[in-house]
N, C-alpha and C positions, 0 to 999 in steps of 0.2 A: 505492498499499499505506501504511496506516493504520496507528499501533499506536504506542507508547513505546516499544517494544526495536525499532525498523523502523533495520537498518541499509546501509549500503550493500553492497554483493558485492565479494570480494577480485577483486585479478585472478586471472583463471584458474579462478575455484571453480566456475563454472557456463559450460565449455568448450561445451557443447553444446546453451545456449540462445540464439534468434536474436529479433530483434524484423520484424514485420511491417507497412511500410510504405505508405502512399498516395503512389505517382509523381507529384511535384508541381515541372513543369519550370518554373511561370512565378513563384513564390513558395515557392522547397523553405522550410519551417519544423520541426527535426528532429522536436522536441517536440509541435508541431499536426499533422504529417505521420505521427507514430507510430499506427499499429492495434489491436496485441497482441502481445502475449510468447507465444513456442510453446518448442517443444522440439525438438533433432533426433534420432531414432533410428535412422537410418541417416546415411550420407552426402550422401541425394539424396532422401532422405520427411522431413517436417518434422507433427510434433504439434503439434494443436493444436484452439481452440475452434471448434462450425460458427458462433457468431454473431461468430465472426471477419471472414467470408469472406461473411456477408448484405449481399446487394444489391451486393455489388463486383465488379469485374471480375477475372481471371486478369491481365490485359494491364494492369492501370493497377494493380498490386501486386505491390510486393519483398519479398524476404526476405534481410536484413540480418543478418552473422554477422560474428564476429571482435571484439566491442570489448563492456567494460561502457558505453560511454557513444555515445550515440545520434546523437551528433554523427560518430563514425568507422564502421570498419567495414568489409566489404565486400558490394555488394549480389546479389544471382542472383533471376534470372526464373524464374516459374513456369511450367513446364508445365502443369499439372493440378492440381485438388482435387476432394475428394469427402468429402461429411458420411457421418456412420454411415444417416440415412433414405435418403439417393441408391443407398448402396451394398444398402442390406435391399431397394429395390424394385427394382433390376436384379436383382440375386439370386431376387424371388420370395419371399422370406422373410418372415416375420410380424412388424411394427413393434408390440410390447409396448408401448412408453410412448411418443409421439408426441414428447417433449422430450428430445434426442437429442444433447447439446449436445458433439459430437465432432467432429473433420474431420483428414485426412489431406493434406498438399502434397509434389507432384512436383516436384523443381525441373528444369531444363533440364539440368545438368550435375552432377556431383558438385562438392561444399565441397571444397578443397585444405588439408592444413595437417596440425598433428599433433593431434591430439585426437581420444576415444572419443562416437560417438553415445552418447542416453542409453539404459540399458537399463530394460523395461519389469518390474516386479516380477510374479511368481507367487503371493504368499501372496492369500490372500481379505481381504473384506472384517473377518471374526470373528475373523481373525488378526491385524489389523490393528489393534485397536483398543486404546487406551493407548500407542499408540507415539508418538513423539516423530518428527514429520515439517517438510519444510524448503520453504519456497511460497521464491518465486523471479523477480520479475516488475519492467518500466518501466510504473510504475502513479502514481497524482494522488496526492502527496503530502498531508500535513497541510494547508498550503497553498493545495490545490488545483491547483496547479501541477503537471502532470506533471513527470516524473522525469527527466533524464536521463542518470542512473546507475541501474545495476541494481539492486534492493533487496531484503533479503531478511529473513526473519522466523522464526523457528520454531511449531510449535502441536502439538497431541495430540490423537490424532485422538477421539471418543467420538462415543455414540450421539444424545446431545441433549446442548447446552451452552451455557454464552456464549461469545464469542471478543471476544477483545482487538486483535488485529493483523491489520484488515478488510483486503483484498485491496483493487482499487478501480478504476476501469475506467482499461484501459493494464495490468493486471495480468493480465487476464481472457484465456484460454488461455495460461498460464504452466503449469509444470510442481509438483506437489505431489509433493515428495520422500522417501524414507524412506532414507537407510545410500546417500543420491543414487542409487536407485532409483526411476524415476516411478509413483510409485501413482493419480494421477489429474491432473486439470486444471483450474485455476479457474475457474468459472462464473458466479459473482456472490451478494450477501450478500444475509439475511433478516434479518426481511422490507425490506419494500420503502419503511420510514419517515421520514417530516419529517427526523427529527436523524437528519441522517449521521455524527455518532458518538455515540451509541449501545452502553453498552461489554457491550450484550444482545444482541445481534443477534449472526449466523452465517457463517461462509464457506461456503459451496456449492461442491462442486468434482463433475465428472463423473469418476466411477471407472471404472480400468480394468476394477474387477467393478459397480458400482452408486455411485449417490450415496452422499455421508454431510460433516456438520454436521466442524468441528474448535474446537479450544478448546486455549487455553495452559496447560499446567500447571500442597517447598513448597507455599501453593496461595495464590490471585490472578490479578489479571488485569494486572499486571505484571512476572509471574516468566517467566524464558527460561533458555535452557542455554547452560552456563559457557562460554565461549572456550579454543580450547585453550590452555595454560599462564597463564592471567587469575589461577588462584590455586593457582601450585605448591604451595605450604604447606600446600595440604589434603588433609586424613589419612581414612580410614575407621577407622571398629572393626570386625571381623566373628567371627563364629562360628565358630569351627572344624569343620565339618560333614566330617567324613571319608567317611559313611555314603553320602550324598545329598544333595553339596556344590549349591547355587541362589544366585547371586550377589546376588542383591533380596534374599532368603527370610533369608539370611545375615547379610544389613546390620544393625548394631545402631544405631553412632553417628556423629557427622561429628567431627575432632578436628583442632585445627592445631597443626603444627610450629613451636614457637618455639625448638626448638633442632634439632641434628641428631640428635640421642636425646630429645627431648622433646616430648610431645603435653600438647597445653591441651584441654580437655576439660571436659565438665559429670561430677560423682559421679555423679550416675543411668544414667552409661554403664556404668560399671564396678558399680555393685550389686548385690549376688547371683551375681557372674559369677565365676570362676575363670581367672586369668589365661594358664594351660598348656592352655585352650579357648577361649581370644581371641589375634588377629593383628590387625595394622595394616596398611593397603591402601596403597601412596603410589605413585605416577610417573604418572597420567593420572587423565583426566575421568571413565573408565569403571571399574563396578564388577568388569566381566568379565575386565580386562585390567591390572589393578595388580600390581607387585611387591611382598611379602609379608614382613613383616616382625614377630618374636616379641619377645616383654613380658619384661621384667627386672624389675619390679615397678612398680606405679601407689599412688599418695596420694593421699587426701581433703584438705581443710582440717580435718576433725574430728580426726583420724588424728593429722596434724602439729601440733595445738594439744596434744592427749593428748602427743605427744613432746616439744614442746620447754614442757612443763606452763603453756601459757596460756590463760586464760582467754576463752572461747568465749562471744560477745556476742550471735548468733542462733543458733535453735536448725537452722535451714535456712542451707546451706552448699551452691550445687549448682556444687562445680569440684571439679577431680582436679587430676594429672597423673601420666602414663606413662610412665615410660623403659624406652627400647627395650634388646636385647641387644648393638645395636650402632649405628652409625650410619648413618640415610640415604645410599645414595649418590646421585650424579649433580649436576649444574648446579643447584643450587634458591636461591633466597634467602628466609631461614623465615621467619616473620612477625614483624612488629614491634607490640610493646604500647605503647598508646596513653600521653601521658603529658600528655593534656589532660584539667583537670577536666571533673567530669562539667555542672557549672554552666555553661561554657561550648558545650556539647554540646547543649545541649536547642531542640529544631526545627531540627536539623540533619537532612539526607539523611545515612541508612546504608544499608549493605548487609549483605544476608544470602546465604551459600554453602553449600553442606550440601550431601548428598545424601538424599530424604526422600521421605514418600508424596507423590504426585500426587491432582489433583481426583478421579479414579476408584481414589482408597484402591490405588491399585497403590505400590510403590515405584522411586524412578528410577532407571536404570542409571546416568544420569550425572550431574554435578554441576549443581542448579539455583542459581539466582541474581535474587535480586529488591529493591527500595529497601524503602523505611521511613521514619519520622522520627520522632525521639525525644521524648516526654513530660515535663512533668516528673510526678516519682512521685504529688503531688496529683492531677492532671490524668487520672492514672494510676485512682486510686482511685477519681475520679466518673466515669468510666466504664463500671466495673465496677460500682459503686452502681446505676448507670442502669437497668443487665440484670438483676441481681436485688435490689433492692431494701438488698442487705447491704452494710457497710463492712469493705474486705479491704483492707489495712494491705500497705504495698509498702514494707518497711524497708531501710535507705539502701548494703545489699550489693546491689540489685535496680535495674535502673530497668526502662519499659517503649517500644517504640516501636506505632507505630500507621499504619496509611495508610489514604488514600480517591480512588481504591476500594483495598479491602484488598486485603493480603497477612498469611496468617498462614502458621507454622510448623507442622511435624506431625512427628510421631515420623521418626524418622532424622533429620531438623533440630538434633533437640537433641544440644547439645554443641557445635554450629558456630559459629564467630566471627561476630560486628556489626562493623563495619569501619566505618571512618570514614577518609577517604582512604588506603584500606587497610590501614591501623595496626588493632587489634585494639582495643575499645571495651568490648567485653561477650564474653559466652557465651550463647548460646540453649538458654533451660530452659523456659517452656511458656508456652500461651495460658489468657487470662482472660476471663471466666468460663465453665467448665466445664458447659455448660449445651447442649442437646440438639440448637442450628439451630449443627451446625457451621459456617456458613458467614455469620456475620449480621459483618458488617462493622461494626458497634459492638465486637466483640471487640479486647483487647490482646495482643502478645506481648511477655513477659517476661523477660528475660536477665540473666544474676549480673555485676557491674560487675565490670571488670579494677582498677578505683583501690582497692578494697576491701580487694582481695587481692593484692596488688603486693608485701607482706613475704613470704607463702607463698612465690608463683612464683618470686622472687628465691632463696629459701631452699634450696628445694628443688630447683632448678635449677645450683644451685653444682657446683663440680667435687667438693670434698670432702664429698658429701652426702651421706651413708648411709640402707637402709632395706633391708628386709629382704619 
């Protein structure tokens, strides 16, 4: 499995996944003897790809169960296997497509132990479009060496797209999972071009319904779903919709808890909104299962400047603080504001985290995260002028990030934090320039700088600060 976000599977994360291995009595080597990945759909039946069984004999093959590492586990013998084409011929059924890369293996005995076999999903392909899915398998790593450890990555089901989380030999036969239910089987990468790591390639899978390609969903080729509790301080701004509530449609913006009752976000998230019609969600990565908190007040930098009779240097100041009616409950580490001057942050890798629009222009239900690199304001202005032919000034209260391959913010990401070593250095603001080609990799992300607004943040989050 290839890609920048591939990780090792956690212990017991996929208890139903097994490996097919060649019986090698003379010189056994775990990764060389590995054939394919597969999934237990009962305690005695294994679902995999037909290609995993091509030109093989059942008595020369074993199924390895009970481990994430190929050198451990328990081996089980195979009673028989059957491909879709053999099943269709046996039942005198018409074969519409000759390429049907699916097979079922029957073991000689049931697998023992405490686990639940994988479940096959009943959703159609149309219903799965835009959904986040997970891949898992023992496959070739970026160093072209077969991994001894079970690997996993995420992707989003689309009709036609790029894909950065490439499956590779050894992953074939492994499951494609949605909410831990099987929707497909890893088949191959297309096109079969000489350049192995071309990010325009796609993964093709045998579906429980039919074949489909996948792409990772923010927007960009390095976007992934956040791990549980990876960003415990992240919150979502939600429109209170009593008549027809919808988790993604009601999502407004992302924010960060900088205390148990203060949320740091963008001014645009609250502009022309009523706090009585807005709520803050916190507690999980999913928009549909968070705890809802009411808002006491919110304040923008412009309002604070007027309140304190301070002169405003720049007209555009996209930052706000929201005060909750009561403290957020539970065990959590609120976000920390970075004290590093921006001059020391140039060309550093930073991370975004937010609920935002994905590649299919659909709002993600789960937190997405990706990385980019900070650039100087002059470099940012140069990139914008290259695309537009016009000069666009990036003032000192903002900074820019860029990535190659691209990582671009989308609506819903705005207001979310820019993190350097998990400390906030900025707030997501916008993408520039605003030209027709939405996915132009020369575009830049613009962020509000925390350093410029440090006095504002400290004042309005103080215990005795009062607002209306």
